[in-house]
C-alpha positions as CSV (number, residue, x, y, z in Angstrom):
1,M,-0.1,-0.3,0.3
2,V,2.6,2.5,0.9
3,K,4.6,1.4,-2.3
4,N,1.9,2.3,-4.4
5,A,1.4,5.6,-3.0
6,I,5.2,6.3,-3.2
7,I,4.9,5.2,-7.1
8,R,2.1,7.4,-7.6
9,C,3.6,10.5,-6.3
10,A,6.9,9.6,-8.2
11,V,5.5,9.2,-11.3
12,K,2.4,12.2,-11.0
13,E,0.2,10.4,-13.6
14,S,-1.1,12.6,-16.1
15,T,-4.8,13.2,-17.1
16,M,-4.0,13.5,-20.6
17,G,-4.1,10.4,-22.7
18,L,-2.4,9.4,-25.5
19,Q,-4.7,10.2,-28.4
20,T,-5.5,13.7,-26.6
21,F,-1.9,14.3,-26.5
22,A,-1.3,13.2,-30.3
23,T,-4.2,15.0,-31.5
24,E,-3.0,18.4,-29.8
25,K,0.5,17.8,-31.2
26,I,-0.5,17.0,-34.8
27,Q,-2.6,20.0,-35.1
28,N,0.5,22.1,-35.0
29,L,1.8,20.4,-38.2
30,D,1.5,21.5,-41.7
31,V,1.7,19.6,-45.1
32,W,5.5,20.0,-45.2
33,D,5.7,18.5,-41.9
34,L,3.7,15.7,-42.8
35,G,5.7,15.2,-45.9
36,C,9.1,15.3,-43.9
37,V,7.2,12.3,-41.8
38,K,6.9,10.5,-45.1
39,A,10.0,11.0,-46.5
40,S,11.8,9.7,-43.0
41,V,10.0,6.7,-42.8
42,F,10.9,5.8,-46.4
43,F,14.7,6.2,-45.7
44,F,14.2,4.2,-42.6
45,T,12.8,1.3,-44.6
46,L,15.6,1.8,-47.1
47,F,17.8,1.4,-44.2
48,L,16.3,-1.6,-42.9
49,A,16.4,-3.1,-46.2
50,A,20.0,-2.4,-46.4
51,V,20.9,-4.1,-43.0
52,L,18.5,-6.7,-43.1
53,P,18.7,-8.0,-46.8
54,A,17.0,-11.2,-46.1
55,V,13.8,-9.2,-45.9
56,L,14.1,-8.2,-49.8
57,M,14.2,-11.9,-50.6
58,L,10.3,-12.4,-49.7
59,E,7.8,-12.7,-52.8
60,W,5.9,-9.7,-53.8
61,Y,2.7,-10.3,-52.3
62,W,4.2,-10.5,-48.7
63,Y,4.6,-6.7,-49.3
64,L,1.4,-5.7,-50.8
65,I,-0.9,-7.8,-48.4
66,P,0.5,-5.8,-45.3
67,A,0.1,-2.7,-47.0
68,L,-3.5,-3.2,-48.1
69,L,-4.3,-4.1,-44.7
70,F,-2.8,-1.0,-43.1
71,A,-4.1,1.1,-45.7
72,F,-7.8,0.0,-45.3
73,R,-8.8,1.7,-42.2
74,P,-7.6,5.2,-43.0
75,L,-9.2,5.2,-46.4
76,Y,-12.4,3.9,-45.1
77,R,-12.3,6.5,-42.3
78,A,-11.5,9.3,-44.8
79,Y,-14.1,8.6,-47.6
80,K,-16.9,7.5,-45.2
81,K,-20.2,9.5,-45.2
82,Q,-20.9,11.4,-41.7
């Protein structure tokens, strides 16, 4: 019981959730910032491919399937009617 109280005092839990935090921070970004994020992800992927060449030995559909799965939700949410 005392241990939990000490941990709570030391950590000072925030009332802001991760989604609220991310939403506030994303509002400060413009088109150029989002483009920089995309470019950094692209080049980080190239870096991983250079470091782990075995990943490049996979068949093409092993890249397409996750790409489609990850793209489905954002596309659906962007084009759904309110």
